[in-house]
C-alpha positions as CSV (number, residue, x, y, z in Angstrom):
1,M,-21.3,-16.4,-2.3
2,K,-25.2,-15.6,-2.8
3,E,-24.5,-12.5,-2.0
4,L,-22.0,-11.7,-5.2
5,W,-23.4,-9.9,-8.3
6,F,-19.4,-10.4,-10.1
7,D,-17.4,-13.1,-10.7
8,P,-14.4,-12.9,-8.1
9,S,-12.3,-15.2,-9.9
10,N,-11.2,-12.6,-12.7
11,C,-9.1,-9.7,-12.5
12,L,-10.1,-6.4,-13.7
13,I,-7.8,-5.1,-16.3
14,G,-8.9,-2.2,-19.2
15,G,-12.1,-2.3,-18.4
16,E,-12.9,-6.1,-19.0
17,W,-13.2,-9.0,-16.5
18,T,-10.1,-11.1,-16.9
19,P,-9.0,-14.8,-15.3
20,A,-5.6,-15.0,-14.6
21,A,-2.7,-16.9,-15.9
22,A,-2.2,-18.9,-12.7
23,G,-5.4,-19.6,-11.6
24,T,-7.4,-18.9,-8.7
25,L,-6.5,-18.8,-4.8
26,P,-9.9,-20.4,-2.6
27,L,-11.4,-17.8,-0.4
28,Y,-12.1,-19.0,3.4
29,D,-15.2,-17.7,5.5
30,P,-13.3,-16.8,9.0
31,S,-16.6,-17.5,11.2
32,T,-16.8,-21.0,10.0
33,G,-13.5,-21.8,8.2
34,E,-15.1,-23.2,5.3
35,E,-14.4,-22.3,1.9
36,I,-16.6,-20.2,0.2
37,G,-15.3,-19.2,-3.3
38,A,-11.8,-18.6,-5.4
39,I,-10.2,-15.5,-6.1
40,A,-8.1,-15.0,-9.6
41,R,-4.4,-15.8,-8.5
42,G,-2.7,-12.7,-10.1
43,G,0.9,-12.4,-11.0
44,A,3.6,-10.9,-12.9
45,S,1.9,-10.9,-16.2
46,E,-1.2,-9.4,-15.0
47,V,-0.2,-6.6,-13.4
48,D,2.1,-5.9,-16.7
49,A,-0.9,-5.8,-18.2
50,A,-2.9,-3.6,-16.0
51,V,-0.2,-1.0,-15.6
52,D,0.0,-0.9,-19.8
53,A,-4.1,-0.4,-19.7
54,A,-3.4,2.5,-16.5
55,R,-0.6,3.8,-19.0
56,R,-3.2,4.0,-21.9
57,A,-6.1,5.2,-20.2
58,F,-4.4,8.0,-18.5
59,E,-2.3,9.4,-21.7
60,G,-5.4,8.7,-23.6
61,G,-7.5,11.3,-22.0
62,W,-8.3,10.8,-18.3
63,N,-5.4,13.1,-17.7
64,R,-7.3,15.7,-19.8
65,T,-10.3,14.8,-18.2
66,P,-11.7,18.2,-16.5
67,A,-11.7,17.8,-12.4
68,A,-15.2,19.0,-12.6
69,E,-16.0,15.4,-14.4
70,R,-13.8,13.4,-12.2
71,G,-15.7,14.8,-9.5
72,R,-18.9,14.4,-10.6
73,I,-17.8,10.7,-11.7
74,L,-16.9,9.8,-7.6
75,M,-19.9,11.2,-6.5
76,R,-22.3,9.1,-9.1
77,L,-19.6,6.1,-7.8
78,G,-20.7,7.2,-4.2
79,K,-24.2,7.2,-4.4
80,L,-24.2,3.7,-5.8
81,V,-21.7,2.6,-2.9
82,E,-24.9,4.1,-0.8
83,E,-27.5,2.1,-2.9
84,A,-25.1,-1.0,-2.1
85,V,-24.3,-0.4,1.3
86,D,-26.5,-3.7,2.7
87,S,-24.8,-6.0,-0.5
88,L,-21.3,-4.6,0.5
89,A,-21.5,-5.1,4.2
90,M,-22.7,-8.7,4.0
91,I,-19.9,-9.6,1.5
92,E,-17.4,-8.0,4.0
93,A,-18.7,-9.4,7.1
94,R,-18.2,-12.8,5.4
95,D,-15.1,-12.5,4.0
96,V,-13.2,-10.4,6.9
97,G,-15.8,-12.0,9.7
98,K,-16.4,-8.4,11.1
99,P,-19.6,-8.5,12.9
100,L,-22.1,-6.6,10.2
101,K,-22.9,-3.2,11.9
102,Q,-19.2,-2.7,11.4
103,A,-19.1,-3.9,8.1
104,R,-21.4,-1.6,7.4
105,A,-19.9,1.4,8.9
106,D,-16.9,0.7,6.4
107,A,-19.6,1.0,3.5
108,V,-21.1,4.0,4.3
109,A,-17.1,5.1,5.2
110,L,-15.9,4.4,1.7
111,A,-19.4,6.5,0.2
112,R,-18.3,9.4,2.1
113,Y,-15.1,9.5,0.9
114,L,-16.1,9.3,-2.7
115,E,-18.9,12.1,-1.8
116,F,-15.6,14.2,0.0
117,Y,-13.1,13.2,-3.3
118,G,-15.7,13.6,-5.7
119,G,-16.2,17.6,-4.2
120,A,-12.9,17.9,-3.7
121,A,-11.3,16.7,-7.4
122,D,-11.8,20.6,-8.6
123,K,-10.9,22.6,-5.3
124,L,-7.1,21.3,-5.4
125,L,-5.4,24.6,-6.0
126,G,-2.6,26.0,-7.0
127,E,-1.2,29.2,-5.9
128,T,0.6,32.4,-7.0
129,I,4.4,33.5,-5.7
130,P,5.3,37.1,-5.6
131,Y,8.6,37.1,-7.3
132,L,11.0,39.2,-9.1
133,D,9.6,42.3,-11.4
134,G,8.5,41.3,-14.4
135,Y,7.9,37.2,-13.6
136,T,4.7,35.9,-12.9
137,V,5.0,32.6,-10.8
138,Y,2.8,30.4,-10.4
139,T,2.1,26.5,-9.0
140,L,0.5,23.3,-10.5
141,R,-0.6,20.4,-8.9
142,E,-0.8,17.4,-11.9
143,P,-1.5,13.7,-11.3
144,H,1.5,11.5,-11.1
145,G,-0.1,9.2,-13.6
146,V,-0.1,5.8,-12.9
147,T,-0.6,4.6,-8.9
148,G,-0.2,1.7,-7.3
149,H,-2.6,0.5,-4.5
150,I,-1.7,-2.3,-2.4
151,V,-4.5,-2.5,0.4
152,P,-4.5,-5.2,2.8
153,W,-7.2,-7.5,4.3
154,N,-8.6,-5.5,7.4
155,Y,-10.6,-2.2,6.0
156,P,-10.9,-3.0,2.6
157,M,-13.3,-0.4,1.8
158,Q,-12.0,2.3,3.8
159,I,-8.7,2.0,2.5
160,I,-9.6,1.7,-1.2
161,G,-12.0,5.2,-0.2
162,R,-8.7,7.0,1.2
163,S,-6.3,5.6,-1.6
164,V,-7.7,5.0,-4.4
165,G,-10.6,7.5,-4.1
166,A,-8.0,10.3,-3.6
167,A,-6.0,9.3,-6.4
168,L,-8.7,9.2,-8.8
169,A,-10.0,12.9,-8.1
170,A,-6.2,14.0,-8.4
171,G,-6.6,12.4,-12.2
172,N,-4.3,9.8,-11.4
173,A,-5.2,5.7,-13.3
174,C,-4.9,3.6,-10.6
175,V,-4.1,-0.5,-10.3
176,L,-5.2,-1.6,-7.2
177,K,-3.6,-5.4,-5.8
178,P,-6.0,-6.5,-2.3
179,A,-5.2,-8.9,0.0
180,E,-5.7,-12.2,-1.4
181,D,-7.4,-13.2,2.0
182,A,-10.6,-10.7,1.4
183,C,-10.5,-8.7,-1.3
184,L,-14.4,-9.6,-2.8
185,T,-15.3,-5.7,-1.9
186,A,-12.6,-4.2,-3.6
187,L,-13.7,-6.8,-7.0
188,A,-17.3,-5.0,-6.3
189,F,-16.1,-1.5,-5.9
190,A,-14.5,-2.0,-9.5
191,D,-17.7,-3.2,-10.9
192,L,-19.7,-0.5,-9.3
193,A,-17.3,2.0,-10.8
194,K,-17.4,0.5,-14.4
195,A,-21.2,1.1,-13.6
196,A,-20.6,5.1,-12.6
197,G,-18.6,5.9,-15.9
198,L,-15.4,5.6,-14.9
199,P,-13.3,5.3,-18.7
200,D,-12.1,1.7,-19.2
201,G,-8.5,0.9,-17.3
202,V,-8.8,3.8,-14.9
203,L,-9.1,1.3,-12.5
204,N,-7.5,-1.8,-12.5
205,V,-7.9,-4.6,-10.0
206,V,-5.3,-7.1,-9.7
207,P,-5.8,-10.2,-6.8
208,G,-3.3,-12.2,-6.0
209,L,-0.4,-13.4,-3.3
210,G,1.5,-10.1,-2.0
211,A,4.7,-12.3,-2.9
212,E,3.3,-12.5,-6.6
213,A,1.4,-9.4,-7.6
214,G,2.2,-7.2,-4.9
215,A,5.7,-7.9,-5.3
216,A,5.3,-7.1,-9.2
217,L,3.3,-4.0,-8.5
218,S,6.0,-2.5,-6.1
219,A,8.7,-3.1,-8.2
220,H,6.7,-2.1,-11.8
221,P,8.6,0.4,-13.7
222,G,5.7,2.1,-15.2
223,V,4.3,2.7,-11.8
224,N,4.5,6.7,-10.7
225,H,3.3,6.5,-7.1
226,L,3.2,3.5,-4.3
227,S,0.6,3.3,-1.9
228,F,0.9,0.8,0.8
229,T,-1.1,-0.4,4.1
230,G,0.2,-3.5,5.7
231,S,3.2,-4.9,8.4
232,V,6.1,-3.0,8.6
233,A,8.1,-5.4,7.5
234,T,5.9,-5.8,4.3
235,G,6.5,-1.6,4.2
236,V,10.1,-1.7,3.9
237,A,10.0,-4.5,1.0
238,V,7.7,-2.3,-0.9
239,Q,9.9,0.6,-0.1
240,I,13.1,-0.7,-1.2
241,A,11.3,-2.2,-4.3
242,A,10.2,1.1,-5.0
243,A,13.4,2.8,-4.5
244,A,15.1,1.1,-7.3
245,N,13.0,3.1,-9.8
246,V,12.9,6.2,-7.7
247,V,9.3,6.0,-6.8
248,P,7.4,8.1,-3.6
249,V,5.8,5.8,-1.3
250,T,3.3,6.6,0.5
251,L,3.4,4.0,4.2
252,E,0.4,3.6,6.5
253,L,1.8,0.9,8.7
254,G,1.7,-0.6,12.5
255,G,0.5,0.7,15.4
256,K,1.0,0.5,19.3
257,S,-1.5,2.9,20.2
258,P,-2.1,4.4,23.7
259,Q,-4.8,6.0,25.7
260,L,-3.8,8.2,28.5
261,V,-6.0,8.2,31.4
262,F,-5.7,10.7,34.0
263,G,-7.0,11.4,37.4
264,D,-9.9,13.7,36.6
265,A,-11.0,12.4,33.4
266,D,-14.5,11.8,32.7
267,L,-14.3,7.8,33.0
268,E,-18.0,7.5,31.7
269,T,-17.3,8.9,28.7
270,A,-13.5,7.1,28.2
271,L,-14.7,3.9,29.2
272,P,-17.0,3.2,25.7
273,F,-13.6,4.2,24.0
274,L,-11.4,2.9,26.3
275,V,-12.8,-1.1,25.2
276,N,-14.0,-0.7,22.2
277,A,-11.1,1.1,20.1
278,G,-8.8,-2.4,21.3
279,I,-11.3,-5.3,20.4
280,Q,-13.3,-3.0,17.5
281,N,-12.6,-6.0,14.2
282,A,-11.1,-8.3,16.4
283,G,-8.4,-5.5,17.4
284,Q,-6.8,-5.8,14.0
285,T,-6.7,-2.5,13.1
286,C,-3.2,-0.6,12.5
287,S,-5.0,2.5,14.8
288,A,-6.5,-0.1,17.7
289,S,-5.2,1.3,21.1
290,S,-4.2,-1.7,22.8
291,R,-2.1,-0.1,25.5
292,I,-4.2,2.0,28.1
293,L,-2.1,3.9,30.4
294,V,-3.9,5.1,33.8
295,Q,-2.7,7.4,36.5
296,A,-2.3,5.5,39.9
297,S,-4.7,7.4,41.6
298,R,-7.4,5.6,39.5
299,Y,-5.7,2.7,38.0
300,D,-7.5,0.1,40.5
301,E,-11.4,1.6,39.3
302,V,-10.1,1.7,35.6
303,L,-9.1,-2.0,35.4
304,E,-11.7,-3.1,37.3
305,R,-14.7,-1.0,35.1
306,M,-12.6,-2.2,32.2
307,A,-12.7,-5.7,33.2
308,E,-16.1,-5.5,33.6
309,R,-16.8,-4.9,29.9
310,Y,-14.4,-7.4,28.8
311,A,-16.5,-10.2,30.3
312,A,-19.6,-8.9,29.0
313,L,-18.4,-8.6,25.2
314,R,-20.3,-11.4,23.2
315,V,-18.1,-13.1,20.4
316,G,-19.7,-14.9,17.5
317,P,-20.0,-15.3,13.5
318,A,-20.0,-12.0,11.4
319,V,-23.9,-12.8,10.8
320,R,-24.7,-12.6,14.3
321,D,-23.4,-9.0,14.7
322,L,-22.4,-9.3,18.4
323,D,-19.7,-7.4,19.7
324,V,-16.4,-9.3,18.3
325,G,-16.2,-11.6,15.3
326,P,-13.3,-14.0,14.3
327,V,-9.9,-13.2,13.2
328,I,-9.0,-13.1,9.5
329,S,-7.2,-16.3,9.0
330,A,-6.1,-19.7,10.8
331,K,-2.8,-18.0,10.4
332,Q,-3.7,-15.0,12.7
333,Q,-5.5,-16.9,15.1
334,G,-1.9,-18.6,15.4
335,L,0.1,-15.6,15.9
336,V,-2.7,-13.6,18.4
337,N,-2.9,-17.1,20.9
338,G,0.9,-17.1,20.5
339,W,1.1,-13.2,21.7
340,L,-1.6,-14.3,24.7
341,E,0.9,-17.2,25.4
342,R,4.1,-14.4,26.1
343,G,1.4,-12.8,28.6
344,A,1.6,-16.2,30.9
345,D,4.2,-13.8,33.6
346,L,1.5,-11.3,33.2
347,E,-2.3,-11.4,35.0
348,V,-5.0,-11.8,33.2
349,A,-7.4,-8.9,33.9
350,A,-10.4,-10.3,32.0
351,Q,-11.2,-12.8,28.7
352,A,-14.3,-12.9,27.2
353,R,-16.3,-16.1,27.1
354,L,-15.7,-18.1,24.0
355,G,-19.5,-19.6,24.0
356,D,-20.8,-22.1,21.3
357,L,-18.9,-21.3,18.0
358,P,-18.5,-23.0,14.6
359,E,-16.0,-25.3,15.3
360,G,-13.6,-24.4,12.0
361,G,-13.8,-20.5,13.4
362,Y,-10.8,-18.5,13.7
363,Y,-11.7,-16.9,17.4
364,V,-9.4,-15.5,19.6
365,A,-10.7,-14.8,23.1
366,P,-10.6,-10.9,23.7
367,T,-8.0,-10.1,27.0
368,L,-7.1,-7.6,29.0
369,F,-3.8,-7.7,31.1
370,S,-2.4,-6.0,33.6
371,G,1.0,-6.2,35.8
372,A,2.7,-5.2,32.6
373,G,5.7,-2.4,32.5
374,G,6.0,-0.4,29.3
375,D,9.3,-2.2,28.2
376,H,7.3,-6.0,28.4
377,I,6.6,-7.3,25.0
378,L,2.6,-6.8,25.1
379,A,3.2,-3.7,25.5
380,Q,6.0,-2.8,22.6
381,S,4.9,-5.3,20.1
382,E,1.8,-5.0,17.6
383,I,-0.3,-7.7,18.0
384,F,-3.0,-7.2,15.8
385,G,-6.0,-8.8,17.7
386,P,-8.0,-8.1,20.6
387,V,-5.7,-7.8,23.6
388,Q,-5.1,-4.9,25.4
389,V,-2.4,-4.2,28.2
390,V,-3.4,-1.6,31.0
391,I,-0.1,0.1,32.7
392,P,0.0,2.7,35.6
393,F,1.7,6.1,35.5
394,E,2.6,8.5,38.7
395,D,2.4,11.6,36.7
396,E,2.4,13.7,33.2
397,E,6.0,13.0,32.3
398,E,5.9,9.5,33.2
399,A,2.5,9.2,31.3
400,V,4.3,10.8,28.1
401,A,7.7,8.9,28.2
402,L,5.5,5.4,28.4
403,A,3.1,6.8,25.8
404,N,6.2,7.5,23.3
405,G,8.3,4.5,24.6
406,T,7.5,2.1,21.2
407,D,9.0,2.4,17.7
408,Y,5.1,3.4,16.5
409,G,3.4,6.9,16.3
410,L,0.0,6.4,14.5
411,V,-2.2,7.7,17.3
412,A,-2.7,8.4,21.1
413,S,-5.7,9.9,23.1
414,V,-5.7,12.1,26.0
415,W,-8.3,11.6,29.1
416,S,-8.5,14.9,31.1
417,R,-10.4,17.9,32.0
418,E,-7.5,20.2,32.0
419,G,-6.7,22.0,28.9
420,A,-3.3,23.1,29.4
421,R,-2.7,19.5,30.2
422,Q,-4.3,18.5,26.9
423,M,-2.1,21.2,25.1
424,R,0.7,20.1,26.4
425,L,0.2,16.6,25.4
426,A,-1.2,17.4,22.4
427,R,2.5,18.4,21.8
428,S,4.6,15.9,22.8
429,L,3.3,12.8,21.8
430,R,4.9,11.1,19.1
431,A,2.1,10.4,16.7
432,G,0.0,11.5,13.7
433,Q,-3.0,12.1,15.2
434,V,-3.9,13.1,19.1
435,F,-7.2,12.9,20.1
436,L,-8.6,15.0,23.3
437,N,-11.2,13.0,25.3
438,N,-12.3,11.3,22.6
439,Y,-10.6,8.1,20.1
440,G,-10.9,8.0,16.2
441,A,-13.2,11.1,16.1
442,G,-16.3,8.8,14.2
443,G,-13.8,7.9,11.3
444,G,-12.3,11.4,10.4
445,V,-12.8,11.1,6.3
446,E,-11.3,14.8,6.4
447,L,-8.7,14.1,8.9
448,P,-5.1,14.0,8.0
449,F,-4.3,10.5,8.9
450,G,-0.4,8.7,8.9
451,G,2.5,8.1,11.1
452,I,6.0,8.8,12.2
453,G,8.1,5.8,13.1
454,K,7.5,2.9,12.0
455,S,3.8,4.0,11.8
456,G,4.8,4.8,8.5
457,H,5.3,8.4,6.5
458,G,2.6,10.5,4.0
459,R,-0.5,11.2,4.8
460,E,-4.1,9.6,4.1
461,K,-7.5,11.1,4.0
462,G,-8.5,15.0,4.0
463,F,-6.6,17.6,1.5
464,E,-3.5,16.3,2.9
465,A,-4.1,12.5,0.3
466,L,-4.5,14.6,-2.8
467,Y,-1.2,17.0,-2.0
468,G,0.5,13.1,-1.8
469,F,-1.3,12.0,-4.9
470,T,-0.3,15.1,-7.3
471,A,3.6,16.4,-8.0
472,L,4.1,20.3,-7.5
473,K,5.4,22.1,-10.6
474,T,6.2,25.7,-10.5
475,V,5.9,27.7,-13.4
476,A,8.1,31.3,-13.9
477,A,6.8,33.5,-16.7
478,Y,9.1,36.3,-17.5
479,H,7.0,39.1,-19.7
480,G,8.9,42.4,-18.8
């Protein structure tokens, strides 16, 4: 790819760009299906070297670097990312398939994460605890040591920002394993980190297959904390592997996030959120709103107006910067089309038209279903594609039961003008985030994010992420 200023066929280990012993893996453009390059096929030996490099960097000085200096490095890195936003957006669009405007928003968010965590690095405070006479007791927040980060292909830049950014701010040294389907911006980020003055070995990047590099990192005895974002099945495997070493894990997994639309909702404000939260990044978003629950009195109106928006959606290659791009791979295309077939007993309320598209691209027609009950497989399963189901409800009690009626609990939204209802539902909905008369809150770098149930555990974003990347130590001093 001509947009690259670095060689993507290497790992970054101990500050050196290093080829993988197993060679490389092909890289494809989802918009066309064409092979556009190669990435390193890292494995257990590269993970071993990366963990060793991170340990040496941590114990060799990074653990004693003043928090303010760590913050300055992250702020410099954020500035370099900001200056490279257009290049990073083009790389991400080609690699992931998302429209340029969405890729650009991800690059801007990465810069903002680094700015936030750079400013927060020296504000991670302990506390004093009143205790017995003659004692002074206080707490310290200390880095875990070496942290492993397994990042998925749907939002590489954003997830690197909220996990690696927080871990570095807290004083950890990191080993990053990006997804084999989309790792170019992870490598670009590592190159910019070197330019920002991050010491060698503090950030190491090992691309490769999940079953090889990812499995090796999950089970590595030299890793002190793991952060994983991805599917439930892989998250379970990561947690089992980490458990053998008694290593804490932050898991951000799947979702089946609902938006609840009541009869008094401001529909003009709600409509863009109802649709965009389901089709952004071709629906390949853990927090995608794939269920729209609508009070029966306005069900027909909402369905009709959502259908109008679906009919107007423009689908095409990432560089054309339309509404919806391709999904990440031929495999994902097949999976999503399989889910569409499982909706054969439902009514297709609307489906975006697929026009003149590159023959080899991985495109799926955004589809809006109606006629489903809350127990239908399309209302229960994470599809990870541009597919939404609209379901009616009669009253608040039924709405809550439907919203909470899946194994997931990541995000939910309530559209109602009634303040008391907003407060009741904010408490009763099973979700890590609840939005009232909005959805997503502009990305929410500062807002703790994570799920319950099969959506995972632990929190990313905001100060909560910093707490997760530290261990709390209590010091009790007796002085008489």
